[in-house]
KETOR-574985 format. One record per residue (C-alpha): z, x, y. Coordinates in steps of 0.05 Angstrom, whole numbers, plus 5000, padded with zeros to 4 digits. Each point is the difference from the previous one (the first is absolute). Example, Ala and Ser with C-alpha at 12.3 -4.5 7.8 and 13.67 -1.06 7.14 Angstrom:
BEGIN
pz: 5156 | px: 5246 | py: 4910
pz: 4987 | px: 5027 | py: 5069
***
This chain:
BEGIN
pz: 4476 | px: 4439 | py: 5883
pz: 5021 | px: 5067 | py: 4954
pz: 4990 | px: 5071 | py: 5020
pz: 4976 | px: 5031 | py: 4935
pz: 5014 | px: 5064 | py: 5038
pz: 5078 | px: 4997 | py: 4989
pz: 4990 | px: 4969 | py: 4937
pz: 5026 | px: 4927 | py: 5016
pz: 4978 | px: 4933 | py: 4982
pz: 5018 | px: 4936 | py: 4997
pz: 5040 | px: 5000 | py: 4943
pz: 5079 | px: 5003 | py: 4996
pz: 4979 | px: 5074 | py: 4966
pz: 4996 | px: 5072 | py: 5025
pz: 4958 | px: 5043 | py: 4963
pz: 5017 | px: 5077 | py: 4987
pz: 4967 | px: 5059 | py: 4995
pz: 4928 | px: 4994 | py: 4968
pz: 5001 | px: 4926 | py: 4981
pz: 4950 | px: 4948 | py: 5010
pz: 5024 | px: 4930 | py: 4988
pz: 4929 | px: 4959 | py: 4981
pz: 4983 | px: 4928 | py: 4985
pz: 4951 | px: 4985 | py: 4948
pz: 4928 | px: 4964 | py: 5028
pz: 4985 | px: 4962 | py: 4938
pz: 5052 | px: 4974 | py: 4937
pz: 4981 | px: 5042 | py: 4940
pz: 4951 | px: 4956 | py: 4956
pz: 4941 | px: 4968 | py: 5001
pz: 4947 | px: 5037 | py: 5049
pz: 4926 | px: 4975 | py: 5027
pz: 4937 | px: 5059 | py: 4991
pz: 4971 | px: 5018 | py: 5059
pz: 4937 | px: 4953 | py: 4972
pz: 5065 | px: 4937 | py: 4996
pz: 5012 | px: 5009 | py: 4914
pz: 5072 | px: 4984 | py: 4989
pz: 5027 | px: 5057 | py: 4954
pz: 5066 | px: 4980 | py: 4971
pz: 5053 | px: 5035 | py: 5015
pz: 4998 | px: 5012 | py: 4915
pz: 4931 | px: 5044 | py: 5007
pz: 5006 | px: 5073 | py: 4980
pz: 4992 | px: 5039 | py: 5058
pz: 5016 | px: 5082 | py: 5017
pz: 5052 | px: 5023 | py: 5038
pz: 4990 | px: 4956 | py: 5062
pz: 5034 | px: 5020 | py: 5073
pz: 5019 | px: 4938 | py: 5040
pz: 5006 | px: 4988 | py: 5080
pz: 5066 | px: 4980 | py: 5035
pz: 5023 | px: 4988 | py: 5075
pz: 5049 | px: 5055 | py: 5026
pz: 5057 | px: 4956 | py: 5032
pz: 5054 | px: 5060 | py: 5017
pz: 4998 | px: 5070 | py: 4989
pz: 5046 | px: 5054 | py: 5010
pz: 5015 | px: 5050 | py: 5046
pz: 4963 | px: 5060 | py: 4967
pz: 4941 | px: 4962 | py: 4984
pz: 4933 | px: 5036 | py: 5045
pz: 4933 | px: 4964 | py: 4974
pz: 5021 | px: 4930 | py: 4989
pz: 5014 | px: 4940 | py: 5052
pz: 5028 | px: 4933 | py: 4990
pz: 4950 | px: 4949 | py: 4993
pz: 4954 | px: 5051 | py: 4954
pz: 4971 | px: 4988 | py: 4950
pz: 5012 | px: 5051 | py: 4940
pz: 4974 | px: 5018 | py: 4933
pz: 5052 | px: 5013 | py: 4950
pz: 5005 | px: 5007 | py: 4916
pz: 5039 | px: 4940 | py: 4980
pz: 5039 | px: 5043 | py: 4943
pz: 5031 | px: 5049 | py: 5047
pz: 5043 | px: 4951 | py: 5039
pz: 5067 | px: 4964 | py: 5003
pz: 5008 | px: 4924 | py: 5020
pz: 5045 | px: 4964 | py: 5041
pz: 5019 | px: 4940 | py: 5032
pz: 5009 | px: 4982 | py: 5071
pz: 5017 | px: 4931 | py: 5020
pz: 4979 | px: 4973 | py: 4948
pz: 4940 | px: 5030 | py: 5000
pz: 4963 | px: 5060 | py: 4957
pz: 4988 | px: 5068 | py: 5021
pz: 4976 | px: 5073 | py: 4973
pz: 5034 | px: 5060 | py: 5023
pz: 4964 | px: 5064 | py: 5008
pz: 4993 | px: 5074 | py: 5014
pz: 4949 | px: 5019 | py: 5055
pz: 4974 | px: 5046 | py: 4944
pz: 4976 | px: 4953 | py: 4949
pz: 4957 | px: 4959 | py: 5053
pz: 4926 | px: 5017 | py: 4985
pz: 4961 | px: 4969 | py: 5065
pz: 5023 | px: 4969 | py: 5060
pz: 4957 | px: 4948 | py: 5038
pz: 5014 | px: 4988 | py: 5073
pz: 4946 | px: 4996 | py: 5062
pz: 5050 | px: 5059 | py: 5029
pz: 4987 | px: 5053 | py: 4945
pz: 4917 | px: 5003 | py: 4998
pz: 4988 | px: 4968 | py: 5075
pz: 4939 | px: 4958 | py: 4973
pz: 5009 | px: 4931 | py: 5001
pz: 4957 | px: 4975 | py: 4940
pz: 5045 | px: 5021 | py: 4932
pz: 5056 | px: 5038 | py: 5024
pz: 5018 | px: 5029 | py: 4933
pz: 5018 | px: 5075 | py: 4997
pz: 4988 | px: 5028 | py: 4934
***
C-alpha cells in the first residue's frame, strides 16, 4: 500500500511540490440524474465540477492523501498519460473539496465541503 504522507504511489512517478495526480471517476459523456434520467453529453449545463480519485501526491501536499476523492474544476487541469492510462495533474490549491472518512470523522458521507 502506498504511503501518502511521503508522496509515494504505485505508479512509476514521483510527484513534486504541491502537485496531485488524480484519476477521473467516470468517463466524460452521458450521466444519470438522481431519479435515473439519462442526461446526454451534449446537454447544456453551467460550470460543473468533477470528482476524481487521488493516485499520487507531492511532498508539499498537506490536506489530501492517496485514495481520497477530490472535487475540482475540469477547466483547471493538465492531462498526462502514464502506462497507457490517462490522469489529471492538479495543484493542491485547485481542489475544491475532499471526500474521505478521516476528514470529518463521520462514516455516512465523508464529504468535506
